[in-house]
C-alpha positions as CSV (number, residue, x, y, z in Angstrom):
1,M,-9.0,32.7,-2.8
2,T,-12.0,31.7,-0.4
3,D,-12.2,28.5,1.3
4,E,-15.2,27.4,-0.9
5,E,-12.9,28.2,-4.1
6,R,-10.0,26.1,-2.8
7,K,-12.2,23.4,-2.1
8,R,-13.7,23.4,-5.7
9,A,-10.2,23.6,-7.2
10,A,-8.9,20.7,-5.1
11,E,-11.8,18.4,-6.0
12,K,-11.1,19.2,-9.6
13,L,-7.5,18.4,-9.2
14,F,-8.0,15.4,-7.1
15,A,-10.6,14.0,-9.7
16,S,-7.8,14.3,-12.5
17,W,-5.4,12.1,-10.4
18,S,-7.2,8.8,-10.5
19,S,-4.9,5.7,-10.7
20,K,-5.1,2.1,-9.6
21,A,-2.8,2.8,-6.8
22,M,-4.9,5.4,-5.4
23,S,-8.1,3.3,-5.8
24,E,-6.3,0.3,-4.1
25,L,-5.4,2.4,-1.2
26,Q,-8.8,4.0,-0.8
27,S,-10.5,0.5,-1.1
28,S,-8.1,-1.2,1.5
29,A,-8.9,1.4,4.2
30,S,-11.4,0.3,7.0
31,P,-14.4,2.2,6.7
32,K,-14.6,2.5,10.6
33,F,-10.8,2.6,11.8
34,A,-9.3,6.1,11.4
35,A,-11.9,6.8,8.8
36,E,-11.4,10.5,8.7
37,I,-7.8,10.3,7.4
38,G,-8.8,10.7,3.8
39,A,-10.8,13.8,4.7
40,L,-7.8,15.2,6.7
41,A,-5.5,14.8,3.9
42,F,-8.1,16.4,1.4
43,D,-8.9,19.4,3.7
44,N,-5.2,20.2,4.9
45,V,-3.0,19.2,2.0
46,F,-4.9,19.3,-1.2
47,T,-7.5,22.2,-0.4
48,K,-4.6,24.5,1.2
49,L,-1.4,23.4,-0.4
50,W,-1.8,21.9,-3.8
51,V,-4.0,24.7,-5.1
52,R,-1.8,27.6,-3.8
53,P,0.0,30.0,-6.4
54,G,3.8,30.0,-6.7
55,L,4.6,26.5,-7.8
56,D,2.9,24.6,-10.6
57,L,1.6,21.1,-10.2
58,R,4.6,19.4,-11.9
59,A,7.1,21.2,-9.5
60,R,4.8,20.3,-6.5
61,S,4.8,16.6,-7.5
62,L,8.6,16.7,-7.8
63,V,8.9,18.3,-4.3
64,T,6.4,15.9,-2.8
65,L,8.3,12.9,-4.3
66,G,11.7,14.1,-3.0
67,I,10.3,14.3,0.6
68,L,8.4,11.1,0.4
69,I,11.5,9.4,-0.9
70,A,13.7,10.9,1.9
71,L,10.8,9.6,4.4
72,R,10.7,6.3,2.7
73,A,6.9,6.5,2.7
74,E,6.3,3.6,0.2
75,D,2.5,3.6,0.2
76,E,2.3,7.4,-0.4
77,L,4.9,7.1,-3.2
78,K,2.9,4.5,-4.8
79,V,0.0,7.1,-5.0
80,H,2.1,10.1,-5.9
81,F,4.1,8.6,-8.7
82,P,1.1,8.4,-11.0
83,I,0.0,11.9,-9.8
84,A,3.4,13.2,-11.0
85,L,2.8,11.7,-14.4
86,A,-0.7,13.4,-14.5
87,N,1.0,16.6,-13.5
88,G,3.3,16.4,-16.6
89,C,6.5,14.7,-15.4
90,T,7.8,11.9,-17.6
91,L,9.0,8.4,-16.6
92,E,12.4,9.4,-17.5
93,E,12.3,12.4,-15.2
94,L,11.0,10.3,-12.4
95,E,13.8,7.8,-12.9
96,E,16.2,10.7,-12.8
97,L,14.6,12.0,-9.6
98,I,15.2,8.7,-7.9
99,Y,18.9,8.6,-9.0
100,H,19.3,12.2,-7.6
101,T,18.0,11.2,-4.3
102,T,20.8,8.6,-3.8
103,A,23.1,11.7,-3.0
104,Y,20.8,13.4,-0.6
105,A,18.5,10.8,1.0
106,G,20.7,7.7,0.6
107,F,20.7,4.5,-1.5
108,P,18.2,2.6,0.7
109,A,15.7,5.5,0.4
110,A,16.1,5.6,-3.4
111,N,15.9,2.0,-3.7
112,C,12.6,1.9,-1.8
113,A,11.3,4.6,-4.2
114,R,12.4,2.4,-7.2
115,A,10.4,-0.6,-5.7
116,A,7.3,1.8,-5.2
117,A,7.6,3.4,-8.5
118,T,8.0,0.0,-10.3
119,E,5.0,-1.5,-8.5
120,S,2.9,1.5,-9.3
121,F,3.9,1.9,-12.9
122,R,3.4,-1.8,-13.6
123,K,-0.1,-1.6,-12.2
124,Q,-0.7,1.3,-14.5
125,G,0.8,-0.8,-17.5
126,L,3.5,1.8,-18.1
127,I,6.5,-0.5,-17.6
128,D,7.4,-4.1,-18.1
């Protein structure tokens, strides 16, 4: 896959992942301070990793969420939970993922993920 093909594939993928959490994250960023962070993420993560063969998007979402939960990366979790739904994961699977991480990342990390998921899903109108 050429760089241009990767970029086109990532742009198509990224466009299908719109969510309120992602929009809020983008709109809250300063247009002048560390303004290249989004482009760096797009160029280095989405155009090089998310479009690679070997794992489907659903599996990539589950792996990504597991890592973000272990890191307690709450802002990123709020963005990636809706992405996981768009990539074919169910609410029940994401709930189970959070339960499963209690054994490997600890209860505080799993609880952080639960809070991030709850906020994200409420904004999407998916849960109470």
